[in-house]
C-alpha positions, 0 to 999 in steps of 0.5 A: 992534585986539585990544583992541577987538574984545575990548571988542566981544567983552565988550559983546556977551557983556554984551548977550546976557546981560542981554538973556537975564536980562531975557528970563527974569526976564519969563518968570518973571514971567509964569509966576508971574502964570500960575500965581497966576491958575490957583491963583486959579481953581482956588481959586475953582472948588474954593470953588464945587464945595465950596458947590453940595455944601454947597447940595444936601447941605442941600437933600438933607437937608431933603427927607429930613426932609421926607419922613420927617415927611409919612410920619409925618403919613400914618401917624398920619392912617391910625392916627386914621382906622382907630381911628374907623372901629373905633370907628364900628363898635363904636357901631354894633353896641353902639347896635343890640344895645341896641335890644332888644325889651323896651326897643322895647316901653317905648320906643315907646309912652312916645315916642308918647304923648308925641309925642301930647300935645305936638303935640295930634295922632295924625296920626303914623306910626311907622317899624319894620324889619321884624323889630322889627314882626313881633316887637312889633306885637301888643304896640304894637297893644295899648299904642297902641290909642287912638292908633291908633283916632285915627288913628296908623299902624304901618309897616314900613320896610327904611330901619330896620335897629334902632330906630325913626322918628316923625313926621307921616304926610306926613313933614314933621316927625319924629325919628329914633330908628333905631340908624343916627341914633343912632349917628352922633350919638354919632360925631358926639360921640366922634370929635373927642375921639378925634381930639384924644386922638391928636393929643395923643398924637402931640405926645409922641412 
């Protein structure tokens, strides 16, 4: 009886230990699997965070480069426009000053006679600024006596600040030799060249 009892105790102890060991092994296995899953998820989340941060940094860098580039373009455009505006003002001032009384006294009669000869008509009008008309009218009356006798007219126009316009009396055809028109012609020629020079200079920066 004692032997059987001893054997029973040993069996119970053995079964209990084996069961406990099996449970412990199962717990450890589950814990290891859970830990591996946690590590895997954490690694994936960390990689996702790093990827998002990298993409955001790249977007931010591109946006910064784009903003700097746009600011540079705006600065160059503003500088170009400023240069062209100053050039236009200079062209207008120099063109107006070039129309001296002596030049007009020589130029207007020559143009009138050329028009009269080429068109075969004296049905023309010459428009002058009020100040130039007051200073030069008597001289033109003398120099263009023949054309005036045939119908040519000298007129005052507030639209002309310097220089003159010549054309038919009805305005159907005319040539504009005003300082404004001549300055515009110079500007139309020079401005694209100036813009081209500035563009080439910008590429070398």
